N, C-alpha and C positions, 0 to 999 in steps of 0.2 A: 814711881819707879818706872823708867823706860828700860826696855829689851830691846836688843838691838839681832838682827839675824842676817846671814847671809841670803843673797838673791841674785837675781840676773832680771834687767828690762827686758821685757818680749820687743819692743818697737825697734830701739837702736842696739839691742844687747850689752846694753854696757852694764859692767857688775855694780850689784846695787847694794845698800844696807836697808831693810826696810826696821821701821820703827813704831812699836806698842806703847802705850795706845796711840791712836790716831787721833789726837788732840791739840789743835791750833795756839793753846796755850803754852807749846815746848816749844813750837818753831823759832823763836826770836834767842832762846836760851840756848838751842843746838846750835843755831847760828853764829852764835857769840860763842860759844865755847871752840870753833873751827876755826872762825878769825883770829882768836887771840892763840889758840894752840898752832895753827901753821902760818899765823904771821902774812896774812892777805887783808887787804882793805874791806871794810863791810861794800859787800857788792848791793847793788836797785833790788828791792824786794818788787816784784809784779804781785800785785792783789787781783786774784781772778774772782769768779763767781761765787765759786765754792771751795778758795782755799788760797795760798801762796807759791811763787816760784821765785827760785832765784838762783845764779850759775854762777860763775867762779872758779878762778884758778885754784890748785892746789897742790903743792908738791910736784910744781909743773906740769898738772894735769887738768884737763878740764872736768868739772864734777856741776851737779845741779842738784838743789834743796828742793824738796816739793812738798806739799800737804795740800791734800784735797777730803771730799768725805770719805772717802775709803781708802786711801793709804797715806804713809807719811812717810820718806825716803830720801836718801843720798844716792847720787847715781856715779859713777868715775868711769872714765873712758878705758881704764888701765887697770885689770885683776888685782894685781899687787898693789897698787895706792887704795884700794877700797880695803883689803886684805890689813893695811898697817892701821888706818883709822879704825876702824871695824876692831881690832886688837886693843886699842887705846880707850876707845867707848867702853868697852867690857871690861876693863880695868879699872874704871869710872869707880868712886864709891855708892853704894846704891843712892843712897840718898842726894847724889850729886845735881841731880835737875829737879829737887822737889822744889815745889810752887807753891 
């Protein structure tokens, strides 16, 4: 079961959703959920040394999904878009992202 909490990135101050557990097996399912729910094309995924990163436009807002050794999060340039997505993620059934 994934849990989603409201946060804010320190560097760029973007509103974020922190995702637990930090497990790479959930990266693609979360991205697939976002692309199908908010109707944007599958973005290019950057494979880093310790995780993955992708950026996209969601609800006319820039967003980034990232996972590394310590964090798994989605950040948005606008707080209200983060709040909309967070509400939708929390409303999903507990087993929605079951692997």
